[in-house]
C-alpha positions as CSV (number, residue, x, y, z in Angstrom):
1,M,118.4,105.8,132.1
2,L,120.6,106.9,129.3
3,R,120.4,110.6,128.7
4,P,119.8,111.6,125.1
5,F,122.8,113.1,123.3
6,I,122.5,116.3,121.3
7,Y,122.4,114.6,117.8
8,C,120.7,115.8,114.7
9,L,120.5,113.0,112.2
10,V,120.1,113.4,108.4
11,I,118.6,110.5,106.4
12,L,119.2,109.9,102.7
13,F,120.7,113.1,101.3
14,L,122.3,116.4,102.1
15,V,120.1,119.4,101.3
16,A,120.7,122.3,99.0
17,K,120.2,125.9,100.3
18,P,116.5,126.8,100.2
19,T,115.2,129.0,97.4
20,T,112.1,131.1,96.9
21,K,110.7,128.6,94.4
22,A,110.8,124.8,94.4
23,N,113.1,123.0,92.0
24,G,111.8,122.2,88.6
25,A,109.9,124.1,85.9
26,G,106.3,124.8,86.8
27,Q,106.7,123.9,90.5
28,E,104.6,125.8,93.1
29,D,105.8,128.9,94.9
30,L,107.0,128.2,98.4
31,L,105.5,129.5,101.6
32,P,107.2,132.2,103.6
33,M,110.3,131.4,105.6
34,P,109.4,130.4,109.2
35,Q,110.1,132.4,112.3
36,V,112.1,131.2,115.3
37,G,110.6,131.4,118.8
38,E,112.3,132.4,122.0
39,D,113.1,128.7,122.7
40,G,115.1,128.5,119.5
41,L,112.6,126.3,117.7
42,H,111.1,127.2,114.4
43,T,107.4,128.1,114.6
44,Q,104.4,127.1,112.4
45,D,101.1,128.8,112.9
46,W,99.3,125.5,112.1
47,F,101.1,123.5,114.7
48,H,98.7,122.3,117.5
49,E,98.3,124.6,120.5
50,S,98.2,122.0,123.2
51,F,97.6,121.7,127.0
52,L,100.2,119.0,126.7
53,D,97.9,116.1,127.8
54,L,98.6,113.5,125.1
55,S,95.4,111.6,125.6
56,E,93.4,114.8,125.2
57,D,95.4,115.7,122.1
58,L,94.8,112.3,120.5
59,Q,91.1,112.4,121.3
60,E,90.8,115.9,119.7
61,A,92.7,114.6,116.7
62,Q,90.3,111.7,116.4
63,E,87.3,113.9,116.6
64,Q,88.6,116.0,113.7
65,G,89.3,112.8,111.6
66,K,93.1,113.4,112.0
67,R,96.1,111.5,113.4
68,L,98.4,112.8,116.1
69,V,102.1,113.1,115.4
70,I,104.8,114.5,117.7
71,F,107.6,116.4,116.1
72,W,110.7,116.4,118.4
73,E,113.1,119.3,117.9
74,Q,115.9,121.1,119.7
75,R,117.6,124.5,119.5
76,G,120.4,124.6,116.9
77,C,119.3,121.4,115.0
78,P,120.3,122.0,111.4
79,Y,118.0,119.3,110.0
80,C,115.0,120.6,112.0
81,K,115.8,123.9,110.3
82,R,115.8,122.1,106.9
83,A,112.4,120.5,107.6
84,H,111.0,124.0,108.3
85,E,112.8,125.9,105.6
86,I,112.3,123.3,102.8
87,N,109.6,120.7,103.6
88,F,107.2,122.9,105.5
89,R,107.3,125.6,102.8
90,I,105.9,123.4,100.1
91,P,102.1,124.2,99.9
92,T,101.0,120.7,98.8
93,M,102.9,119.2,101.7
94,V,101.5,121.6,104.3
95,Q,98.0,121.3,102.9
96,Y,98.0,117.5,103.2
97,I,99.5,117.5,106.7
98,K,97.1,120.2,108.0
99,K,94.1,118.3,106.6
100,N,95.1,114.9,108.1
101,F,97.3,115.4,111.1
102,M,97.6,117.3,114.4
103,V,101.2,118.1,114.8
104,L,102.5,118.6,118.3
105,Q,106.0,120.2,118.5
106,L,108.0,119.1,121.6
107,N,111.5,120.3,122.7
108,L,114.1,117.6,123.4
109,W,115.4,119.7,126.3
110,G,112.2,121.5,127.2
111,D,110.8,122.0,130.7
112,R,107.1,122.1,130.0
113,E,105.1,119.5,131.8
114,V,103.5,116.8,129.6
115,T,101.0,114.1,130.6
116,D,101.8,110.9,128.9
117,F,99.1,108.5,127.7
118,D,99.7,106.3,130.8
119,G,99.0,109.3,133.0
120,E,102.5,110.1,134.1
121,K,103.4,113.8,134.3
122,L,106.9,114.8,133.4
123,S,108.9,117.5,131.6
124,E,109.5,117.4,127.9
125,K,113.2,116.4,128.4
126,K,112.2,113.6,130.8
127,L,109.5,112.4,128.4
128,A,112.2,112.3,125.7
129,E,114.3,110.1,127.9
130,K,111.3,107.9,128.6
131,Y,110.6,107.5,124.9
132,A,114.4,107.1,124.1
133,I,114.4,110.1,121.7
134,L,118.0,110.4,120.8
135,F,118.0,112.4,117.6
136,T,116.2,115.5,116.2
137,P,114.1,115.7,114.3
138,T,112.2,112.6,115.3
139,L,108.6,112.1,114.3
140,Q,106.3,109.8,116.3
141,F,103.0,108.8,114.8
142,F,100.2,107.4,117.0
143,P,97.1,105.2,116.5
144,E,93.8,106.7,115.4
145,N,92.1,106.3,118.8
146,L,92.7,105.9,122.5
147,E,91.4,102.4,122.5
148,K,94.4,101.3,120.5
149,V,96.7,103.2,122.8
150,A,95.2,101.4,125.8
151,G,97.0,103.5,128.4
152,Q,100.5,102.6,127.3
153,K,103.3,105.1,127.3
154,G,103.8,106.8,124.0
155,S,106.8,104.9,122.9
156,D,104.9,101.7,123.2
157,A,101.8,103.1,121.6
158,E,103.5,104.7,118.5
159,V,102.8,103.0,115.2
160,V,105.6,104.7,113.2
161,R,108.8,106.5,114.3
162,I,111.3,108.3,112.0
163,P,114.5,109.5,113.6
164,G,116.0,112.0,111.2
165,Y,115.4,114.2,108.2
166,F,113.7,113.0,105.0
167,K,113.8,115.0,101.7
168,P,110.4,116.1,100.5
169,F,109.4,113.1,98.5
170,H,110.0,110.6,101.3
171,F,108.7,113.1,103.9
172,F,105.4,113.6,102.1
173,F,104.7,109.9,101.6
174,L,105.7,109.1,105.1
175,F,102.6,111.0,106.2
176,H,100.6,109.0,103.7
177,Y,102.1,105.8,105.1
178,A,101.0,106.8,108.6
179,F,97.5,108.1,107.7
180,D,96.6,105.2,105.4
181,K,98.0,102.7,107.9
182,G,100.4,101.3,105.4
183,Y,102.5,100.0,108.4
184,E,99.8,97.4,109.0
185,K,100.4,95.6,105.7
186,Q,104.1,96.5,105.2
187,P,106.2,97.3,108.3
188,S,109.0,98.5,106.1
189,F,108.4,102.1,104.9
190,Q,111.0,101.8,102.2
191,R,109.3,98.7,100.7
192,W,105.9,100.4,100.9
193,L,107.3,103.4,99.2
194,S,108.8,101.3,96.4
195,N,105.2,100.4,95.4
196,I,104.4,104.1,95.2
197,G,107.4,104.6,93.0
198,N,106.2,101.8,90.7
199,E,102.7,103.3,90.5
200,L,104.2,106.7,89.6
201,D,106.4,105.1,87.0
202,E,103.4,103.4,85.4
203,R,101.5,106.8,85.3
204,G,104.5,108.5,83.7
205,V,105.0,110.9,86.7
206,E,108.5,112.2,86.8
207,Y,110.0,112.5,90.3
208,D,113.4,113.1,91.8
209,L,114.1,111.6,95.2
210,D,116.9,114.2,95.8
211,A,114.8,117.2,94.9
212,D,113.7,119.9,97.3
213,A,110.2,119.7,95.7
214,L,107.4,117.3,95.2
215,P,106.5,116.0,91.7
216,K,104.3,118.4,89.9
217,D,101.9,115.8,88.5
218,L,101.0,113.7,91.5
219,P,97.7,111.8,91.2
220,K,94.8,113.6,93.0
221,K,94.4,110.8,95.5
222,Y,97.7,111.9,97.1
223,L,96.8,115.5,97.4
C-alpha cells in the first residue's frame, strides 16, 4: 500500500498572519491562541476525548444529536496551524461546530491504536494508509448513525472528505453542508455553496471569500 507523503495542502487562498481581532469593522473578538501538545499538534479543549473506537464515537455523537468528523493533522503542518490560529479562533465558527459536531483529532503519523468501524484495530498511521489520507489537514465527515455505516471501513462510510485548508467562509459552510446533508442533493460542495452565496446576495449580506473572518450579518439560521 502506498505510504502517505508528508504533504500539507492549501485550498483556495494563502492566509494572512493572524491578528487579535477578525478582519472588518465590528467583527467579533477572536478566541485565545491555541496551545501545542507534546505530539506537536495544536490542542482544543472542545475536541473529543476518545477511547479511539470509531463506532463508539459515532454512537455517542448520534446520542448527542451531533455528527462525527475526523480532523487529520501532523506535526509541522502549516495549514493545520492556520486552521487552529484562524478558523478555530472565530467564536461563531467554534460555537456552531461544538453544537453540531464531535471532532476527533488524529495524527497522520501517530501510534495510538484505533478501532475502525469494521472492527479492525490498527495504529493511527496505519489507519491513515488504509483511508488513503495523503494530506493534512484532511477532514472526514461520517453518516449520522451506525446503520448507514453498516460495518464498512471509514473511508467507504464517509459522506464528505476535504483534503486541505479552507478559509473561514468556506470552512464554516462546509460544516453546514455536512450537518444539513447537502451532499445528498448536491455532491459538489462548490455548487452547493454558490446557492448560499446567492441567498446572502439577495439578503444584502456582505462577505469576502478571502477574509480571515465570517460575515458579520449572517442569518440566524446559520448560527
